[in-house]
N, C-alpha and C positions, 0 to 999 in steps of 0.2 A: 716704750717699745721702739721708740727714736723716729722709726719711717711708716707709725704705722698710725694714722692718725683715730682710724674709727676698729673696735676690736668687735668682730661677732663670734662670742663664747662657745654658740653653737656650735662651730666650727669643726671640731675633734670628736662631736656626737657620733655614734654609730658608726666610727670608723676602727678598723680591723686593726690586729696590730703588725700586721704583712703592711697595709697602707701608710701605718705611723712610722714605720720601720722607712717605706722606703721616700717620704717626704722631710724625714728627720735633717737633713743637710741643703735640702732644696729649698731658697727663700724666695721662690716665686708661689710656690706650695705652701710652704708654711711660713707665717709670718714671726714664728716664733727664733726661725732661722735668721733672722736679719742680717747679724752679723756675719755670716757667711757671704763669701766673694763669689760670684762667679762670670765667665769669659764665654765672651758671643765671638764666636772664628767666622770671617767672612769669605768664606770657602764658595759661596753659591749665588754666581751672577747673574745665569737666566732664572725667569721668571714666564709661567705658560699659562699668564691670566693677567688682565691689564685693569685693577682698580680704580676706578673714577677719583679716589682719594692718594693715589701714591705714586712718586715720584721719586725713583731711585736714583738720586744722585750722590755722586761719590764728593769726597774733598768737601766736604760742608760741615766743619766743624763743630760752629754754633748751632746746629742742628741736632735735636736730641729726638729721633723718631725713629720707628723703624724702615729699614729699608736705606738709611741714609750707612755709609762707610768712607773711612780713607783711604780706605787700602782694599786689595780683592786680592788673597791668598791661594798660593797653589799647594797642594797636602803639605810638601815637603816643608814647607815656608810656615806652614799651620802649625805642625809638630814643633819647630823648633821654638815659634813664638811662645807656646802650650810651656815648655819645657822655660823657658827664660821669664815668663809670669810668673810661672810655680816658683822659682826660686825669690822672686819679689812679695810675690805674693802669699802667705804662706797659709791663709785660710781658703784657698782657690777649692772648693765643691762641684763644683757643675761648669763643663762646657755646654755650652748651648750652638748650633749650627741653623741661624736664623736670615741667613740670606746674605750680603742683601737681594737676590730673588727668593727664589723658593725651595728646601732643603732635598726635596723630592725631586724638582723639574731640571735637577744637577745629579741624580742619583750615585751615578759612578761615582763622583767627587768623593758623595758624602758617608757611602758605602766605607769607601778606602779608607779614608778618614776616622771613620767610629771605630774601625778594627784596630788602626795604631794608635789609635787613644786607648781601647780598653788592652792592649798588649801591655803598653808601658806604665800606663796607668788606669789599674783593673779598680780602685777605690774611687775614682772619680765618676758621678751622674753624668749622665750623657742624654740630653736634651735636645729637639728637632722640632722645627716650629715648621708650618706648613698649610698654605691653602687648601690641602686636601682633594684637589683633583685627581692625582695619580695616588690618591691612598689606598683604594681599592688593589692597584697594581701591586703595592711593593709591601702590603700590609702581613706577608708572611715573609718576605725578607726581612721585616722591620722584626718580626716576634726570634727568627732566628738569629738577629744580629744582640740578642738581648737588651733591647734597649726596649726602659720600662717609664718612661716621662715624652710626651708628644704634644704638643700645644695647635689647634687645630682653630685658624679663624673661617667661623661660620657667622655671617652676618643677618642670613636670611634662612626661611626654610618654605619661602614661596616666591615660585619664579617672575613672578610682577614687580616683587620687590627687588628680586636678585638682579633684576632686569633694568633697574636705577642706579645699582650700586658698581655691575660690571662694564666694561666697556667692550671685551671678547672675552672670549676662553676659548684655547687654543688645546684641542685633545687629539691626539693620534693622528697629527700633521694637518687636521684642518682646523679652520678656523669660524668659531660660534660666536652668535652676537643676541643680543636679548634676550628673550622666556627659552630659546632652549640651551641656550650657554649657561645661564643659571641656573637651568635643570639636570643640565648635563653634570655641572660642577655641585650642587648640591647631591644629587643618586650618590657618587662615588664618596662625598665628605660620609655619609651615614653609613656607608654598608663598611669603610674603612674606621670608623667610629664603635660600629657596633663589634667587629672583631677584633677589633686592639682592645677592647674594654672587657671582652668573654676571654681576653687570651691574658688579662693579668698586668696590662699597660693603664700608666692613669694617664686620662686624658682630659687638657686644661683645655676649654673651649674660649677664644679670645672674641667679642665680639664688638664692633667697632659702631658706639652710638650714632647715628647720624640724621640730625634735626631734618624732620621733614619728609622722609626715608625710609628711617626704619623703628624710629623712635618710638614707635606704636605697635612696634610687631615684638619686642626683645622679651617680653614674657612667655612668649612662644616657642620664640627662639631656647630659650632655658628649661623651658617643660619639654620639647623634643630632645634636646641631646640629653636630660639627666634621662629619657626612656630608653635611649641608645646608649647609656653607661657612664655617661661621663661624669668625671669626677670631681670636678669645680671649673665654674665661670668665670671668664674676666672682663665683666664688661668696660668700655676702655673707652672715651671721649674722643671723636674728631680730633687730629690736627689738620686745618686747613692748609694744605704746603701747596706753594707758587707753582706752576704750572698744570695743575689738575683741574677736572672739571667742579672739584667742591674748592679749590679756594675760599669763596669767595661765602664759603656756608655757614651761616651762624652758631659760634662756638656754644656747648655745654657747658653750663655756671658745675660747679661742685655740688652744691645742693642739689641740682637735680640730678646727678649721675649719683651721690649717695641716696639720695631716695629710692632709685630704681634697684640699685644694689641689692637696698636692705632689704627691698620686698620681694625680691629672687631671692634673696638667704633664706626668707621661708620654705625654700621647694630645692637648695641645691645650693653646697660652697660658694660662697664668692672670694674673691680677691680683689683686696682695698687698697692694696700698697705699692700695683701696679706705678711702674716709671717709663711705662714704652720705649723699651731701652733700643739704642741703636744698633747698627748688626756687627758691630764692632766692641761694643760696651766692654769694661771689665772692670771689678772690684765690686764693692756692695751694692744694694741696688741704688742709695741716694747718695752714694760715693762714685760716680762714674773716674775713674783714673783714664782711660781711654786714650785721652791725649798724649799722657807720660809713654806712651808705647808707639805713639804714631810714626809711622815711617819705618814702620821695626826692620823691614828688609832692606832698607838705603843701610839706616844707623849700623847694623850686624856686618856688613861689609866695608863701608866707609871706614878708611881711616881716618881718625880724628884725635889733633894732638892738643893739650895739657900743658900748660904752664904750672908750674907747682912751688906758692911760695912755702920753702921750708928752712927748720933750722939744721935739720938731718937726714934727708931724705928719706924717711920713714913718717911723718906724721905732717899734716895741712896744720901747720903750726906757727905761723908767721904773718906780721903785718907788712900790708905792703909797701910802705916806706920805710921799710927797715932791710930789704931783700939785699944782698951782695949776688946772689945769682940765681936763678930759676932753673930749680929741676924739669925739665922738658919730657911729659911721658906720651907714648902712643897706645891708642884705644882701634883695636879693630877684629873682627870674628870672636867676640866676646872674651878677647884677651888681651892683654894690658902689660905693654913692656918700658923699661924705660930706657931713653934714646941717649939721652947728653944734660950735662950740667950747662947753663951760659952764664958768663961774669957779667956783671953791670954794676955802675954807678948810684950806689945808694939814692934813691928819691928823697930822702929826708936823713940829714947826719946831722941834724940841729933846729930847734924852734926858729934859730936866725934865720936860718936858709931854707925855712919850709913853706915858704909865700908864693913864688913866682915860678914854678918849676917846668911850665910848658915847653922849653930846651930839651932837660933831661927826658921829657915824657917822650918827645918827638924820638929819642934814641931807645927808649926802652919799648916802644911798640913797634919798632925797626926791629928790635930784635927778637921778638915773640909775635912777629907779622904772622906765621906760619899754623897760628894754634887758634882754635876756635874758642879756647875758655880760658880763662885763669884763674884759679884756685888760691883764696886767701883767707887769713884768720880775719882782717878787715882792711878796707881801702878807702881811700877818701874819695870827696865826691868829685874833685878836678880830674883825678886819674880816673876814675871809674866812666864818667863822662866821654874821654877823651878816648879812652879803649873801646869802649860802645862803639862810640861812633867811628870807630875802623874796623867792627867787626866782630870784637873779641865780646866773648859776653863773661860777666864777672859772678862768680860766685863765694859767698862770704861761710865759709863752714871751718869747723875742728874736726878732724877724722884722721885715719889712716888715707894714707893716698891712693890707694888700689882701693879700698870699701869708697870714698870718696869720691872717686869717677866713678865707678858704676850707682854710684846713686844717683851721680846727675849726668850722667851720658844722654838719659833720654830725654831731658831738658832741653836737650840743646836741639835750636831751629836747624 
């Protein structure tokens, strides 16, 4: 199955036709949909609890874990980015709101975005992730919005265990700590879970397995959420994040994780293929393409110039060394326009003249110095190195000019 190491053949047993239909396109709820893509839109920066394993640090592109994003989007930016991504990724089937804070702690933003997505893309599945603190308050509105998929993180059903996981809970403008905070959180989680499950929402429960804290408590959590109508659980290993109380906590091995997942699968459906995605993840579960769309809002408005090696101003179809003119194009606000052509002396006019071309390169780099990238079929090592040293990125490709620019614009730093 590509992204699945273990397949639980009993996963689909006793599933209704309605449930089968609801999970058909959702790669998290259905491992058979692993070729479908999802997109997380980071529109929810605020959070109302502090987990001892969470550090919501932005612009950490090398980390893949919940709570991490490279940007926070406004409602308008989120819709524009969805439209842009949908043009590039044809198999996009799910839009998720997963932070970097909590979807329900940013309810007005979340509600507005959900309405706009449903209006513009009625066939897209919308999925919310939440810690569940505000689930009881907004449960009826969630139903009215037509949301059918909710992920709730429930790490304990015992207030003593919960007090070790959560530093504080902020509920109705008051801070609660210790067992008091954990109890409020758990009460609201289960009220919301019961109501949503009874009203046709498929509730996936995330459980973070934390060695020495709740590892002996997981089976009880699974049994309890099943009692309250959960569709499935996703037991995930703790990712120790720097700057958190659990940063030095021991890791859970894959063997240990799969053992408890398999044990719990006897009681309730389990997710075995979770990738613990970023809050701005885009693409298939195993092929996160979020970096390709990084800084979307900046790139959308920025004017980016391209120098094109072309014989006919239609195709990118010329070797750098044979160019006697560059066609200059500009990208801005998703539009591409031709600016001008600039004549140059050929870098290579014959084998005997192709050894030392640094003086010519000085002239060429001045001619294209306002360009962020140069597109050609092929280019030699020396000119490539020289241009890159001067801040001009090189892309070797053969394509229609506008198509080539569209494919490359999100790869530019």
